[in-house]
C-alpha positions as CSV (number, residue, x, y, z in Angstrom):
1,M,9.5,4.0,51.5
2,L,6.5,4.6,49.4
3,S,2.9,3.9,50.6
4,F,0.9,1.1,49.2
5,R,-0.7,4.0,47.2
6,A,1.9,5.4,46.0
7,S,3.4,2.3,44.7
8,I,0.2,1.7,42.9
9,V,0.5,4.9,41.1
10,V,3.8,5.2,40.0
11,T,3.5,1.7,38.8
12,M,0.3,2.9,36.9
13,L,2.4,5.0,35.6
14,A,5.7,3.7,34.7
15,T,2.8,1.0,32.8
16,F,1.2,3.9,30.7
17,A,4.2,5.7,29.5
18,L,5.6,2.4,28.8
19,S,2.6,1.7,26.2
20,L,2.7,4.5,25.1
21,G,6.1,3.9,24.0
22,V,4.9,1.1,22.3
23,M,2.3,2.4,20.7
24,L,4.0,5.5,18.9
25,W,7.1,3.2,17.8
26,Q,4.8,0.8,15.9
27,R,3.3,4.0,14.2
28,R,6.6,5.1,13.4
29,A,7.6,1.9,11.8
30,E,5.2,1.6,10.1
31,E,5.4,4.7,8.4
32,A,9.1,4.6,7.9
33,P,10.4,5.2,4.4
34,M,10.3,2.5,2.4
35,P,14.5,1.8,1.7
36,N,15.9,2.2,-1.9
37,P,17.0,-1.3,-3.0
38,A,19.7,-0.1,-5.3
39,T,21.4,1.1,-2.5
40,L,21.0,-1.5,0.0
41,T,22.7,-4.0,-2.6
42,S,25.2,-1.7,-3.8
43,A,26.2,-0.4,-0.3
44,V,30.0,-2.1,1.1
45,G,28.9,-4.5,3.8
46,Q,25.3,-4.1,3.9
47,R,23.0,-7.1,3.0
48,P,19.4,-7.1,2.2
49,A,16.6,-7.1,4.9
50,T,15.2,-10.1,4.9
51,P,10.8,-10.4,4.5
52,V,8.9,-10.4,7.1
53,A,5.8,-12.2,7.3
54,A,2.6,-10.5,6.8
55,S,-0.2,-10.7,9.2
56,A,-3.1,-12.6,8.9
57,S,-5.4,-9.2,9.1
58,L,-4.3,-8.7,5.7
59,V,-6.5,-9.3,2.8
60,Q,-4.2,-9.0,0.1
61,S,-0.9,-8.6,-0.5
62,V,0.5,-7.1,-3.8
63,A,-2.4,-6.7,-6.3
64,Q,-2.6,-8.3,-10.3
65,P,-4.1,-6.0,-12.7
66,V,-6.5,-7.1,-14.5
67,P,-5.6,-7.9,-18.5
68,V,-7.0,-5.1,-20.9
69,Q,-8.8,-6.5,-23.3
70,E,-7.2,-4.6,-26.1
71,E,-5.1,-6.1,-28.2
72,R,-1.4,-4.4,-27.8
73,K,0.8,-4.1,-31.0
74,L,4.3,-6.3,-31.4
75,T,7.3,-5.2,-33.2
76,S,9.2,-8.6,-34.1
77,L,13.1,-9.2,-33.5
78,A,15.5,-10.4,-36.7
79,N,14.7,-13.9,-34.5
80,G,11.2,-13.5,-35.0
81,A,10.4,-12.9,-31.3
82,P,7.2,-11.1,-30.3
83,V,8.1,-7.8,-28.0
84,P,6.3,-5.5,-26.8
85,S,6.2,-2.0,-28.6
86,S,8.3,1.0,-26.9
87,T,4.7,2.5,-26.6
88,D,3.1,0.1,-23.7
89,P,3.1,2.3,-20.6
90,A,5.1,0.6,-17.9
91,Q,3.5,-1.0,-14.6
92,M,2.6,1.2,-11.8
93,P,5.7,1.2,-9.2
94,V,3.2,0.9,-6.2
95,Q,2.3,-2.3,-4.1
96,I,-1.2,-2.0,-2.5
97,V,-2.6,-4.3,0.2
98,F,-6.5,-4.1,1.5
99,K,-7.5,-4.2,5.0
100,H,-11.1,-5.2,7.0
101,R,-11.9,-2.4,9.7
102,D,-13.9,-5.1,11.6
103,R,-15.7,-1.8,13.7
104,L,-16.8,-0.1,10.5
105,N,-17.2,-3.1,7.6
106,K,-15.5,-1.4,5.7
107,F,-12.0,-1.9,4.2
108,E,-9.0,0.0,3.9
109,A,-5.7,0.5,1.6
110,R,-2.8,1.0,2.6
111,I,-0.1,1.9,-1.2
112,V,3.2,1.5,-0.9
113,N,5.5,4.3,-3.3
114,T,7.9,1.6,-5.0
115,S,9.9,4.7,-7.0
116,G,12.5,7.3,-6.2
117,D,9.4,9.9,-7.6
118,S,6.7,11.2,-5.5
119,L,3.3,10.1,-7.4
120,S,-0.2,11.7,-7.5
121,I,-2.8,8.8,-7.6
122,D,-6.0,9.2,-9.4
123,V,-8.1,6.5,-7.3
124,S,-11.4,4.9,-8.1
125,V,-13.7,2.5,-6.4
126,L,-16.8,0.8,-8.7
127,S,-19.2,-0.5,-6.0
128,A,-20.1,-4.5,-6.9
129,S,-23.8,-4.2,-5.3
130,T,-25.1,-0.3,-5.9
131,H,-22.4,0.4,-9.5
132,H,-22.1,2.9,-7.4
133,A,-18.3,5.4,-8.5
134,S,-16.4,7.3,-5.6
135,Q,-13.1,9.2,-6.5
136,T,-10.3,10.6,-4.4
137,Q,-6.5,11.3,-5.3
138,V,-3.9,10.0,-3.0
139,D,-0.3,11.6,-2.9
140,V,2.3,9.3,-1.8
141,G,6.0,10.1,-1.6
142,A,9.2,8.3,-3.0
143,Y,10.0,4.9,-1.1
144,L,6.8,6.2,1.5
145,Q,3.2,5.0,1.9
146,S,-0.6,6.4,2.7
147,R,-3.4,5.0,3.2
148,F,-7.1,5.5,1.4
149,G,-10.9,4.6,2.1
150,I,-13.6,5.5,4.4
151,D,-12.2,8.5,5.7
152,D,-11.2,10.2,2.2
153,G,-15.1,9.4,1.4
154,L,-14.4,5.8,-0.5
155,D,-16.9,3.4,0.7
156,M,-14.9,0.1,-0.1
157,Q,-16.6,-3.6,0.3
158,S,-15.7,-7.2,-0.4
159,G,-16.0,-7.3,-4.4
160,D,-16.1,-3.8,-5.2
161,Q,-13.5,-3.1,-8.2
162,V,-10.6,-0.4,-7.3
163,T,-8.6,1.9,-10.6
164,L,-5.5,3.4,-9.4
165,R,-4.7,5.9,-12.7
166,R,-1.3,7.7,-12.9
167,H,-0.4,8.7,-16.2
168,P,2.2,7.8,-17.8
169,Y,1.3,3.9,-16.0
170,R,-1.0,1.4,-17.0
171,D,-4.1,1.3,-15.4
172,L,-4.1,-1.2,-11.9
173,V,-7.6,-2.4,-11.3
174,M,-8.0,-4.9,-9.3
175,Q,-11.2,-6.5,-7.4
176,I,-10.8,-6.6,-3.0
177,P,-11.6,-9.8,-2.0
């Protein structure tokens, strides 16, 4: 039979091991590759995963691009209905979520690539208070996610304008709430 001190040590080690395992499991779940929606619906016997509710700490889910000021050229069909011309660039296949880091009083962003190709995205942040611009480049693998923020030299705060740029896609411009 174990002594009282030995049982406390064993309990502490078991608690530590369990806590470490849970933290690693959660981290691995955050970094898990995004499933391909096309293969989920076409696979026999599989159903698409149900969406997971976002946590309260997420500030903005999918960013909507700011309308472009330039006038777009339209071509018309035989029935007269205008359609966008083929020269219009496609929307960038990414989703972006901003999270406030309380300890640093700064924002961090998580970007999810929803396409089957790896993307190298130029990110620029224009400060609303100082009008100072900072830039970095973020590489995101196919159906994976990546983070950027203060660790990458981007001092993001509420009200700043973030621009994602990747040729041949349209620029994605959003404001941090």
